[in-house]
C-alpha positions in Angstrom: 113.3 -76.7 -56.5 116.2 -75.1 -57.2 118.1 -72.7 -55.2 117.0 -70.1 -57.0 113.5 -70.6 -56.5 113.9 -71.2 -52.7 115.8 -67.7 -52.2 112.7 -66.0 -54.3 110.3 -68.1 -51.8 112.1 -67.0 -48.5 112.9 -63.0 -49.8 108.8 -62.4 -50.9 108.2 -64.1 -46.9 110.5 -62.2 -45.7 108.6 -58.6 -47.1 105.7 -59.8 -46.1 106.5 -60.2 -42.8 108.3 -56.7 -42.9 105.7 -54.8 -44.7 102.3 -56.5 -42.5 103.1 -54.2 -39.1 102.8 -51.0 -41.0 99.2 -52.1 -43.0 97.7 -52.7 -40.2 98.9 -50.3 -38.1 98.2 -47.5 -41.1 95.2 -48.6 -41.4 93.0 -47.2 -38.2 95.3 -44.1 -38.7 93.8 -42.8 -42.0 90.6 -44.3 -41.1 90.7 -41.6 -38.2 91.6 -38.9 -40.6 89.1 -40.3 -42.9 86.7 -40.1 -40.2 87.9 -36.6 -39.1 87.8 -35.1 -42.6 83.9 -36.1 -42.6 83.1 -34.9 -39.2 84.7 -31.1 -40.2 83.0 -31.5 -43.2 79.4 -31.8 -41.1 79.8 -29.0 -38.9 82.9 -26.9 -39.4 84.0 -24.4 -36.7 85.1 -21.3 -36.6 83.6 -20.1 -39.2 85.7 -16.0 -39.4 82.2 -13.6 -39.3 82.6 -11.6 -42.4 83.4 -8.1 -41.8 80.7 -5.2 -43.8 81.8 -3.1 -45.7 81.0 0.4 -47.4 79.4 -1.6 -50.5 77.5 -3.2 -48.2 76.7 -0.9 -45.6 75.2 1.5 -48.7 72.8 -1.7 -49.8 71.2 -2.9 -46.7 70.2 1.1 -46.2 69.3 1.8 -49.3 66.7 -1.5 -49.2 63.5 -1.7 -47.1 63.4 -3.1 -44.0 62.4 -6.3 -44.4 58.6 -7.0 -42.6 58.8 -9.1 -39.8 55.5 -10.7 -39.8 53.4 -10.9 -35.8 52.4 -14.1 -34.4 49.2 -14.4 -36.1 46.6 -13.6 -32.8 45.4 -17.0 -31.7 40.8 -17.4 -32.3 39.3 -16.2 -29.1 36.1 -18.1 -28.2 33.2 -16.2 -30.2 29.6 -16.6 -27.9 26.9 -17.7 -29.5 24.2 -15.0 -30.3 21.0 -15.6 -28.7 18.0 -14.3 -30.0 17.0 -10.8 -29.3 13.3 -11.1 -26.9 10.5 -9.9 -28.1 9.4 -6.9 -26.4 6.0 -7.3 -24.6 3.5 -4.7 -24.1 3.9 -3.2 -20.2 1.0 -3.9 -18.2 -1.1 -1.2 -17.5 -1.2 -0.4 -13.8 -5.0 -0.9 -11.8 -6.3 1.5 -9.6 -6.2 0.9 -6.0 -9.3 -0.5 -4.6 -10.5 0.9 -1.5 -9.3 -2.0 1.3 -12.5 -3.3 3.0 -10.6 -2.2 6.2 -11.5 1.7 6.6 -8.7 1.8 9.0 -6.3 0.1 7.1 -5.2 -2.0 10.8 -4.0 1.0 12.2 -6.3 0.1 15.5 -6.1 -3.8 15.4 -6.6 -3.3 19.3 -10.4 -1.9 19.2 -11.4 -5.1 17.9 -11.0 -8.8 18.8 -10.9 -12.2 17.0 -13.2 -15.1 17.4 -16.6 -14.5 19.3 -18.5 -10.9 20.3 -17.7 -9.7 24.3 -20.0 -8.0 25.2 -20.7 -5.9 28.3 -23.7 -3.5 29.4 -21.8 -1.2 28.1 -19.7 -2.1 25.4 -19.6 -4.7 22.2 -16.3 -6.0 20.3 -15.9 -7.9 17.3 -13.6 -8.6 14.3 -15.3 -5.9 12.6 -17.0 -2.9 15.1 -15.9 -1.7 18.5 -18.8 0.4 20.5 -17.9 1.7 24.1 -20.4 4.3 25.9 -20.2 6.5 27.9 -22.0 8.3 30.6 -20.9 11.9 30.8 -22.2 14.1 34.5 -21.4 17.6 34.3 -19.0 18.1 31.8 -16.5 20.9 33.0 -17.4 23.9 31.4 -21.3 23.3 31.3 -23.6 24.2 33.0 -25.0 22.0 35.6 -27.3 19.4 35.9 -25.9 18.0 32.4 -25.6 14.2 31.3 -24.0 13.2 28.2 -24.1 10.2 26.8 -21.4 9.4 24.0 -20.8 5.7 22.1 -17.2 5.9 20.8 -17.3 3.7 17.7 -15.2 2.0 15.5 -16.6 0.1 11.8 -13.5 -1.9 9.9 -16.5 -1.5 7.1 -18.7 1.1 5.8 -21.5 -0.7 5.5 -21.8 -1.3 9.5 -23.2 1.9 9.6 -26.5 2.3 7.8 -30.2 4.0 7.4 -33.2 2.8 7.9 -36.8 4.1 7.8 -39.6 3.1 10.1 -41.6 2.1 7.0 -41.3 1.2 4.0 -40.4 4.8 2.2 -40.0 8.6 3.5 -43.4 10.2 3.0 -44.9 6.5 4.9 -42.3 6.8 7.8 -43.5 10.3 8.7 -47.0 9.6 8.3 -46.5 6.7 10.9 -43.2 6.6 13.0 -42.1 3.8 14.6 -40.5 3.2 18.3 -36.7 2.8 18.7 -36.5 -0.7 20.2 -38.8 -2.4 17.6 -36.7 -0.8 14.8 -33.5 -1.6 16.6 -34.9 -5.6 16.5 -36.1 -5.5 13.3 -32.8 -4.3 12.5 -30.2 -6.1 14.3 -28.7 -3.2 15.5 -26.2 -2.7 17.7 -26.6 0.3 18.5 -29.6 3.5 17.6 -30.1 6.5 17.3 -32.6 8.6 16.1 -31.9 10.4 12.5 -32.7 13.9 11.0 -36.4 13.7 10.3 -35.9 14.9 7.1 -39.2 14.2 6.1 -39.7 17.6 8.2 -38.5 19.7 4.8 -39.5 18.6 1.1 -35.6 19.7 0.1 -32.7 18.3 0.9 -30.8 15.2 -0.6 -31.2 12.3 0.8 -29.2 9.3 0.3 -29.5 5.6 2.0 -27.4 3.2 2.4 -26.0 3.4 -1.2 -29.3 4.5 -2.5 -30.7 8.6 -3.6 -33.7 9.1 -2.6 -34.2 12.4 -2.8 -31.9 14.6 -5.3 -33.3 18.4 -4.5 -30.8 21.4 -3.4 -31.4 23.0 -0.1 -31.8 26.3 0.0 -31.3 27.1 3.6 -30.0 24.1 6.0 -25.9 22.1 5.9 -25.6 19.1 4.8 -24.3 15.8 5.9 -22.3 13.5 3.7 -20.4 10.0 4.8 -18.7 8.8 1.7 -18.0 5.2 1.2 -13.9 5.6 2.3 -15.2 6.4 5.6 -14.9 10.2 4.7 -17.7 12.3 6.9 -18.3 15.9 5.3 -19.9 18.5 7.1 -21.2 21.2 3.6 -23.0 24.7 3.4 -25.9 23.4 1.8 -26.8 27.0 -0.1 -23.8 26.6 -1.8 -23.7 22.8 -2.5 -26.2 21.1 -5.6 -27.2 17.6 -4.8 -25.8 17.5 -8.4 -22.5 18.1 -6.7 -23.4 16.0 -4.0 -24.6 13.0 -5.9 -21.2 13.1 -8.0 -19.1 12.1 -4.8 -20.6 8.3 -4.6 -22.0 9.4 -1.1 -23.1 6.2 1.6 -25.3 8.4 3.6 -26.6 12.1 2.7 -28.2 13.8 5.5 -30.3 17.3 5.2 -31.0 18.5 8.8 -28.3 20.5 11.2 -26.3 22.2 11.4 -22.0 21.3 11.0 -21.3 22.3 14.7 -17.6 22.5 13.9 -15.0 23.9 11.2 -12.8 22.7 8.5 -9.9 23.1 11.4 -12.5 21.1 14.0 -12.9 24.2 15.8 -16.3 25.5 17.9 -18.7 27.5 15.3 -19.5 30.5 16.8 -22.7 30.9 13.9 -25.3 28.1 12.6 -27.0 28.0 10.1 -30.3 26.8 12.6 -33.2 29.1 14.3 -33.1 26.1 17.1 -30.5 27.7 19.3 -32.0 27.5 22.0 -30.9 24.5 25.4 -32.9 21.4 24.2 -32.1 17.2 24.5 -29.3 17.2 21.5 -28.3 14.1 19.2 -25.3 14.9 17.3 -23.5 12.1 14.9 -19.6 12.9 15.5 -16.1 12.3 13.2 -12.9 11.9 13.7 -11.2 9.6 11.1 -11.9 7.3 8.4 -13.9 4.2 10.1 -13.8 6.2 13.8 -17.1 7.7 14.8 -19.0 9.2 17.7 -22.9 8.7 18.4 -24.0 11.9 21.3 -27.3 12.3 22.9 -27.5 15.1 25.3 -29.8 15.2 27.5 -32.3 17.8 28.6 -35.5 19.7 29.5 -35.5 18.7 33.0 -33.8 20.9 35.3 -32.8 18.7 38.1 -31.8 16.2 35.7 -30.4 17.6 32.9 -31.1 20.9 31.2 -29.7 20.1 27.9 -27.6 22.4 25.4 -27.9 25.1 23.6 -26.1 25.0 20.0 -22.6 27.3 20.9 -22.4 24.5 23.8 -23.5 21.6 21.5 -20.7 23.0 19.3 -17.7 23.1 22.2 -18.8 20.0 23.8 -18.0 18.5 20.0 -14.8 20.4 20.0 -13.2 19.1 23.6 -14.5 15.6 22.6 -11.9 15.8 19.8 -13.8 15.7 16.6 -12.4 16.7 13.6 -16.5 17.4 12.3 -20.3 16.9 13.7 -23.5 17.7 12.3 -26.7 18.0 14.7 -29.4 15.3 14.0 -33.1 16.3 15.3 -33.5 16.8 18.9 -36.4 16.8 21.9 -38.1 14.3 22.4 -37.0 12.1 19.6 -33.0 12.1 21.1 -33.0 8.5 22.0 -29.9 6.2 22.3 -30.4 2.3 22.0 -28.0 -0.5 23.3 -28.4 -4.1 23.1 -32.5 -3.4 23.3 -32.8 -1.2 25.5 -33.1 2.6 25.4 -29.4 3.8 27.2 -31.1 8.1 28.0 -33.9 9.1 29.9 -35.7 10.6 27.6 -37.8 14.0 28.3 -41.1 12.4 26.1 -41.0 8.7 24.3 -41.5 8.9 21.1 -41.8 7.2 17.6 -39.5 8.1 15.3 -39.5 8.2 11.4 -36.4 7.4 10.7 -32.7 6.0 12.2 -28.5 5.0 12.4 -27.5 2.2 13.5 -24.0 0.6 14.0 -24.7 -3.4 12.5 -22.2 -6.2 11.7 -20.8 -5.6 7.9 -23.9 -6.3 5.9 -23.8 -6.5 1.8 -26.8 -5.9 0.8 -28.7 -1.9 0.8 
C-alpha cells in the first residue's frame, strides 16, 4: 500500500473517532426532544382562555338557552293490580229469639245446679225456685190474720200452668176435683185454686197457650200472662178478646179484680161486688219470671178473719208487687206444696181449675 493510501485511511479513522462521541450524545437529546414534542402535542397545557367580544356576547344573548335535559326518573315498582272484589249481599238481620231464661241470668243465686234441693217450705232446682212464708198478723191489718206467700222464680214460661179437673171447662164445673188429687195428676210442685171461670159464659180464657173461650168480658178485669213472662191486668170492659189473643198469651184468666194500678200502688175501687172480708187467693207479679202465690186464711175469728179487697190491695202493695190479680176465694182458697195442703181452709171444697208450678214442659 502506498503511503498516500495509508495516510487517507488514517485520516478516516481519526475522523470517525472524533465524530463517534457526538453521535452518541446527540441521539438521546434528540430522542428526549422528540418525546417532549409528542407530549406537548398530546396534552397541551396553559392554553390561553379566549376573551369574550361584544359580538360573541350578542350572539350568546340572542341565541335561545339550551334545554338542559333532566334526569329521567327511574321507574318505580308499579303494584300489580288485584281483582276488584265482587260485592256480596248484606245479610238480613234476624229477629232475636226470646231467651229460654226469663231472667237473663239476673238471679243466679236463687237456682242451683245438680239435683233439686227440697225442704218443708222450699224447692230449688236449675229451673224453679219456690220459698213459702207464713205471715201472721202483718202490721197494719186486722188481727188475727194468717197469710201464706209463696215466692216463685221460674226460668221457663212453661213452668207456670193451668189445668182443669176434667177434660173440658164445662165438665170441670160439673165435676170439680180435690187439690191433692190434681197435684199428683199434674206432677205439680206448688198449686193454688184458679179463677172459677166456669161461673160465667163470658171472658177470654187461654190455658197453656191454647184458647178455650173468646168472648168479650162486659164486666170484670182480665189477667194475661205473656210468653215472655210479663203479666198484665186489664180492664175487661175496655179490652176485647181479639186484642187479648193478638198478644199471643200463654195464659188468660177472667175473674178479678185487679188489685194494683199501673204504678203498683193499691187501688181504692174495684170491678167486683165481693168486697167484704173473705179467704183470698192472689196471683202476684214482680217481673218476668218472678211471681208469688198468696192465700189469706179467713172466716175463723180466732184464727184469721180474712181480708176485704182494700186490705188485700194494700197487702199486695206491701209485698212489692208490680201487678196482682184476685182469683176465686172463700172455701175454694187453697195452697198445696209437696203433696200436702199448706193452709187450713175454712171448708174443704173441690175446685174445677188450678194454677200450678212445675219443672219446664214443652207439651201443652
